[in-house]
N, C-alpha and C positions, 0 to 999 in steps of 0.2 A: 587321919594322923596316927591312929592306933596301929594300922597295918604297917605304916612306915617304921614305927618303933620296933615292931616285931621283926621286920626285915633286918634292921640294923643289929638288933640283939643276935639274930641268927648268924649274921656275918661275923660278928665279933667272936662268937663261940668257936668258930672254925678257922679263924683268920690266918693262923700260921701255916695252914696246909694249902692255901690258895695259890694256884699257879699264877694268876694275874696280879694278885697283891704281892707275890714274890717278885714278879717282874717290876712292879712299882719300886720296890725296895732296891732292886739291882740298878735301875736307872737313877734313882735318887742318890745312890752311892756314887755313881759316876759323876753326877752333877756336883756333888760335894767333895769329890776328890780334888785336893788342892793342886795336884799336878795337871789337872785337865783345864784349869784356867777359866772357870765360869765366873769367879768372883774376884773383885779387887781386894787389896790389903785391908780396906775398911769393911769388907763384907758386902759390898754393893754388887748386884748381879749385872754383868756386862750385857749389852745387847747381843753380842755373839762372842764366842771364844776367839774367833779369827778377827784380826784387826782390819784387813782390807775388805770392807763391806760397805756398800752404798745402796740404801733403799730409802726408807723415811729418815732414819739416822744416816749421817754421811761418814761414819766411822764405826767399826765394830766395837771399840771400847768406849763409845758413848753408851748411855743407857736411857731407858724411857720409863715413864710411869707404867707402861704396859708390862715391862719386865718385873718391876716391883710387885705388881698385882699378881702375876703368875708365881712369884716367889712366895707370897703370902698364902696363895692357894695350895702350892706344893707342900708347904709346912703344915697347913691344916689337914691335908690328907695323910701326911706322915703321922700326925697325932691319931687319926682314925685307925690307922693300920698298926702302928707301933705303940700306941698308948701314951706318948709323951708330947704334950702341947707346948713345951717350953720354947721350942724352935719357932712355933707360930708367933708367940709373943716377941721373940727376938727379931723375926723378919719384919714385924710391924714397927718395932723400935728403929730398925735401920731405915725403913721407909720414911718414918717420921723425921729422923735426924737429917737425912740427905736429900729428900725430895719435897718435903713440905716446908716452905719458907718460914724462917723464924721471924719473930717480931723485928729484929734488927734488919732482916732482909726486906721487910715491907713496912718500914717504920712510919710512913706518913698517912696511914689509913684513917687516923683520927680526923683528918681534913676532908674526908670524903663527904660529899653532899648527896644523899639519896634522892633528892628532888631534881638533881642534875647529874646523872651518873657518868656521862662522858660527852665529849664534843664530837659531832658527826664528821666522818670523812668517808668518801665513797670508796668502795672496793672497785678496782679497775680490772680490765680483762687480761692484760699482759704485764710482765715486769717493765716493759718499755713505757707503759703509761704512768709509772710512778716517778716521783712522789705524788701522793694524793693530798689535795688541799684541805686543811681544816676549815669547817664551815659552821660557825657558831649560830648562824641564822636558821638552821634546821632544828625544829623542836624535838626533844627527846622525852621519853616517859619517865616515870618515877620508879625507883627500886623499892618494891613492896616488902622485901624480906630483911633488909639491912638492920632495921631497928630491933626486930625480934631476935636476930642473931646476936646483936650486942647485948640485949637483955638476957639471953640464954647463956652466953659464955663470958660476958664481962669485959670484952675488948672488941676492937674493930678489925682484927686480923682475920684472914681467910685460912681455913684448914682444908687445903686441897693440894694435890700434887702438881708441881710444875712438870711438864711433859718430857723435857730433854736435858740431860746432864753430860758434860764432857768429863768422864770419870778420871781419866789420866791427865787432864788439863793439857791436851794436845795442842789446842789453839793458843793456850797461854793466857787467857783472860784472867783466870784466878778469881772468878766470882764464887768464892767458897761459901757453902751454906752456913749462915750464921757468922761468917768470918770476914765480911767486908767486901768492898767493891773494887774490881779491876786490880787485884793484887799482883797480877803479872805471871810470867812463866815459872817463876820459882816457888809459887804458892803450893803448899802441901794440900793434898786431898782433891776432891772433885770440884768442878766448876759448872755452875748453871750457864746454859747458852740458849739462844733462840735461832731459828732459821727462817721458816716460811713467813713471809710478810707481804707478798706482792701478787695476789690474785690467783685464779685457778690454773693458769698456765705455768706457774712457777713450780716446776718439778724440783726435786732435790738437786738436780744438775744445774739449776739456774739460781740457786740461793746465794745470798751474801750472809754467812753466819755472823752473829753479833752477840755481845754480852747481854745478860738480863739487866745488869746494872751499868748504865752508861754515864761515866763521868768525863767523857771526851778524852780519856787517856789514849785510846786507840781509835782507829778509824780516821775520819777527817776532822775538820775544824769544829763540827758539831757532833763528833762521835760518829755513830751510824744513823742517827735519827733522820737526817734530811735525805737519806736514800728512800725513805718510806713515807714520810709526812712532810708536807709543805706548810710551814708555819711562819709567822712573823718573827719569832725568836724561839730559841731552844734552851731547855733547862736540863741539868743533870737529873736523871730519873732512873727508876727501876720498873720492871714489868715482867709479869709471869703469865703463862698460858697453861690451861688445864685441858687434858684429854678425858672427857667424861666417861668414855667406855672403860678406861683403866680404873678410875676411881670406883665405878660401879662394879667392876670385876673384883676389886679388893673387898668391897662390901659383900658381894656374893660369896667370896671365900670365907669371910667372917661368919656369914650365915651358916655355912656348912660346918665351920669349926664349932659354932655354938651347938649345933645338933649332935655332932660327933662327940664333943666333950661331955655333953649332958648324958649321953648314953654310957659313957665310961665313968660317970660320977666325978668329973673333973671340971665342971663348968666354972666353979669358983676360981680356978687358976687362970682363966682368960677373960674374966668380966671387965677388967680395966681396958684390955685391948678392944673388946666388943664396944665399949662406950666410945672409944676413939673412932671406930668404924661408923658408929651412929652419928658422931659429930661430922665426919667426912660427908655422910649422906645429907646432913643439914645444909652444908655449903654447896653440895653437888646440885642443889636446886637452882643455882645460877645458870645451869645449862638448860633449864626448862623455859627460859625467857628469850624473847627477841633481842637481837644485838643491842639496839638502842631503846629497848623497852617500849617499842611502838605497839600499838594495838594489833592483835592477831586477826588476820582475815582480810583478803582483797586489799592488801597494803601496797598501793601503787603511787609513786611520786614521793620523794623524800620530804618535801614540804607539805604535800597534801595528806599524807598518811598520818593518822591521828596518834598523838602521844598517849601511851597507855596509863591508866590510873588503876591502882590496886593490882589485881591479878589479870587485867585485860591483856597484858603483854605476855602471858604464859601460854605457850603451846603444849606444855607438859610432856614433851619428848626430850630424850637425851640428844642434845645438839652436838655439833662437831667440836665445839670448844666453849669455854668461857675464859675471860682474861681480866687481869687487874693490874694496876700500876699506880705510880705516884712520884712525887718530887723527892729529891734528896736535899737535905739541909733545911734548917729552920727559916731561912730567908724566903723560901717559897711557901709551900703549904697548900697542896692540892693532891687529890687522888681520884682515880676513875675505875669503873667496872663496866664490863660489857658481857652480854650473853651471846647467843648466836641464833639467827632466824632459820638456819639450815639444819635439817635433821636427816641423817642417813639411817635406813632400816638396820644396817649392820652394827650400829652403836647401841641399839636398844637392849635393855636387860630387864625383862619382866620379873625375874627372880629377885634382883636387887630391890626393885620397886616394891614387890610383895613383902620382902623382909623388912624394909624400912617402915612399911605401913602396918605390919602385923606382928612382927617378932618382938616380944617384950624386951629381950636383951639388946636389941638394936634400935630402940625407939629414940629418935632425935629429940632434942630439947626445944627446938623452935616451936612456937605455939601453933603454927599452921602446917608444920612439916608432915605429920601423918596424913592430914587431909590432902596435901599436895601430892604425896606419893601414892595415895589411893587413886587419885584422879589420873596420875601419870600411868599407873598400871593399866587402867581401863583404856587410856588413850593409846598406849603402846600396842595393845592387842588390836585395837581398831586400825592402827597404822599398818600392822602386818596384813590385815585383811584387805585394806585399800590397795596395797602394793603387790599382792600375790597374783601371779600369772596363772592361767589355766594349767600350765605344766606343773606348777607347784613352787617354783623359785620366786624370790621376792625382788622386785625392782628397786631402784635407787632410793628416793626419798622425796622430800618436799621442802619448800622454803617460804618464809614470810617476806623475804627480801630478794627479789629476782636480781641476779647478777651482783648481789651484795650491796646494791644501792637503791633498792625499792624501784627498780626499773619496770617498764611495761613488759609483761611476758608475752610470748608468742600466743596468737589467738587460739590455737588448739589446746592451750593449757588452762583456759579460764572456765571451761564448761563443767569440768569434774575436778574440783579441788578437795583438799583435805582440810575441812573447816576454814576454807578461804586461803589455805597455803597451796602454792603452785607445785605441781609434780616436776621433779627434776631427776632425769635418769642417771646423772653423774654429779651428785651434790658436791660442792666445795672444790674438788680438784679434777682437772681434765687431762693431765699428763702423767700416767695414763688415766683414763676415766675411772672414777672412784668405785664404780660397781662392776667393773669388768672382772675383778679378781674374785674367784669362787670362795676364797677364804672368808669373805664377808658373810656368805651363806652359812658356812660351817660354824663360825664363831657365834653368830647371832641366834641361829636355830638351836644350837647346843643349849644356850641359856633358856630359850623358849621350852625346850624339851625338859630341862631340869625343873622349870616352873610347873610344867604339866605333871611331872612325876610327883612333885611335892603336893600339889593342890587338886589334881584331877580336873581342872577347869575345862569345861567342854569347848569353850572358845579356842583355847590353845590346841585341843585335840583336833578340832576341825581344820585348823591351819596345818598341823603336822600330818594329818591324814592325807594331805595332798603333797607335801614336801617330801616326806619319807619315801614313797614309791618312786618319785622322780629321781632321787639320789640313788636308791638301791638299783634301779634300772640302768643307771649310768656309771656304776662302778664295774670296772673290767679286771678280771683276774686271768693271768696267763702264767701257769707254772708257779715260779717263786717271785712273781712280780704282780703289782697292781697298777691300775690307772684310775684316777678320779678327775672330775672336771678341774680345769685350771683357769681358763678365761671364758667369759660369757658375753653374749651379744644380745642387745635389747631392741625391741621395736614396739611401736604403738604407745598408748598412754592408758592410765587406769580407766576402765569402762569403754575403751575404744581399741580393741585388738592389741592389748598388751601381751607380749610374748617374749620368751627367752629361748636362745639356742646356745649350744656349747661349741665354742670355736677352737678349743684346744684342751688337751688332757696332760696330766703329769703324775708323778708319784711322790709329791711333797708329803713328808711325814707329819708336819705340823697340822696342815689342814685335814689330812687323813685321820689323824688322832681326834681332832675336834669332831669330824664327821662320825667316827666310830662311837664317840661318847654320846652324841645326839641320838644316834640309832639305839644305843644301849638304854638310855633313860626312857626313850619312847617305848621300846620293847618291854621294859620291865613294868611299865604302867599299863600299856595297852595289850600285853600278852601277845605281842606280834613276833612270830617266829622268824619271818623273813628278815625283819630289821635286826633281830638278835644274831641271826646267822651271818648277815653281812658285816655287822660290827665285829664279831668274833674272827671272821676270816681276815678282815683288814688288820686287826691287832696281831693275829698270828703270823701273817705274811711279813709284815714289816718287822716284827720282833725277830723272826727266824732268819731273815735274809738281808736286813739293812743295818746290822750291827757295825759300829766302829769302836775304836778304843775309847772314845770320849762320849759315846751315846748311840743314837740311832739316826742315821742320816743317809743322804744320797747325793751324788755328784750333780752339780748344776752348771750348765753353760750360761755365760753372762755376755750376750751380744751387746747389751746396753753399755758395757764398760768402754766402748769406743767413745762414749760421751764424756770421758775424762777431759777431752780436749774441747768440750763445748763452750762457746763464749757465754759469759755471764754479763747481763746488761748492767752497766754503770753509766750514768749520764756523762756526756762529754764535759770535760773540765773538772769533774769530781775526782779527787785523789785522796788516798788514805793509806794507812799501814796496819797490818796485823802485828801482834806482839813479837813475832819472829822476824819481822821486816818484810814479809810478803806484801807487795804493792796491790792496792785496789784502785783500778782505773778503767777506762773504757776499753782497754785491751785485755782485761781479765778473762780467764777461763776457769772452769771448775778446778783444774789442777794447779793453775798458777796461784789461786787463793789457798791452796793446800799443798804447798811444795813439800811438806813433810811426808806426803805419801810416797815420794820417790825413794825414801829409805825403808819402805815396808818390804819385808823379805819376799813377798809374793808379787811385788809390783812389776818384776821383769816380764811376767806373763801378760800383763795388761799393756806394758810398753811395746812389746813385740806385736801385739794385736793392733794397737793404735797406729803403729808404723807400717802396717800392711804385710809384715813378715812372719806373722804367727797365727796359729789357729785361734778360734774363739776360746778365751780362757775359761777354765772350769774350776769350780771350788766345791769342797765338801764342807758346808757350813754347819755350825752348831749354835743356832740361835737359842737364846735362853728360853724364849716363849715356846718355841717348837719342841725343845727337849723336855721342858716341863709338861707340855701337852702330851707327849708320848707317855710320860710317867702317869699323868693324871687319867688318861684314857684307860690304860691298863688297870690302874687301881680302881677306877670307878666300875669297870666291868666286874672286877673281883668282888667289890662290895655289893654290887647289885645282884649277882648271880651265884656267888660263892662257889666258883668252879676252880 
């Protein structure tokens, strides 16, 4: 730790002369230029500047907990470079106000029974298999952390980010944070929404977006509930979903803010925000548990798989989500919580786990939280090792609930499990396969490299010693351009010919920046010149050749935009309405559920393409996370090497 302090002091002494920290400030200024459109009038970071954008969010002016976490990190580094941490506090305040549900948003948590966290419903294979029937005959385990959280914080509410918000209220639900349920199209401010609900084949193109608070004002006779769940009766209710990698990234950012502020003698100015990050880490532990708190290991058969007692249901990995919900109105009185049995390597964050287990300024109040995060750190590192290919890349993940319903896995998956959890090369979603995107490698290994830089852990170094050469050898430079892996292909299973191959390359600036940062942190700790050289070259090429008026970006062809006309499954006979009058029925398509897209200034390119009379539409996007990543990578290199 002493060497770390010396390094930071050295960086601070010469910070104003740094080429790379100056680049950070230049990119930071572009992001904060009000004319460039990165933020809403409330100060919320949009998913992208551009509105016509379909990937995980289905509109560019939605936002995600991912964007908030990058915003917090961006402001933490601004404090490190410019000496002012007030914007770090302000970013967390905006995060808290607009993406962590208030008590009014989650008002029935006092009715939650930790001995019966939720009622079982199978996950199905395709949207056409839904709704899924509620089955109270399947036993569920106990929630072992609820009572200690109530004791620590004095209430039953959850302090975690909901993953998706319709910032401009384009859908018109008007589920305003802290402001009530289904207020409609005229509501001021952002609106919480949900999308994915129907199994691994439900890509964004097949979703039926719905409000987080369903009072049956929109949708069908039961709101949107009976599209997803088959029950004997339906009640007005609220529900939220957390993306654990985003919460962990926000905590990781708070860790760096703590270190950087301490070096500048300003730790006292951010202690209140750090305590909020620690609190978020307390509740993030819900992601460490099986969906229905079933016992971890060889869990086959929903009725046969044992209900967990105590921490038996904890796999200690950052899973794909956790979720919580409850009834509206005093005449009901119930609430539920679920974790997730599926964990993707790309969501793991050993630095966040380390911080929550070891950093005094980020110590959670829950009585077993530090112990849980220590165990999570060890388990995450073991998970990386289990999933690493001989080439160096990391395969998908593992699940305690095969097919999301504790089904019997393929026979080739039972011989080499991760503590009884079954290997899955494409955890959670299959359209496209969840580990085909190289960005999962760059994101997750960047966190691993930062953890290694902070701790010098030999386990992390062993993993990185294989991954770093694989990446360095697969970065291509040609004049003023670069190419990095884009899509990956997988074969075999852990312990049985597990291999990766690269199926395509691109010059995406977001994943390139994450890659460069991973290389830089590794190089700084391991004194590896090849990694440092590759990081520097990536940063220089993109900065010098990929500039736009709004940031750093590159044109993208979007062949998938032909799917605007893709049918969206709605059961025959089911009919409903969106707030703007768009009909939901068995004839629905992605576009018919979002008729407002026809008014987007860029839609003409998509329309011509869909009608067969135009070229593949291209867009130069400015995603908030990617533009923040550009800044953070340049700044990190400057802090590490003072060049």
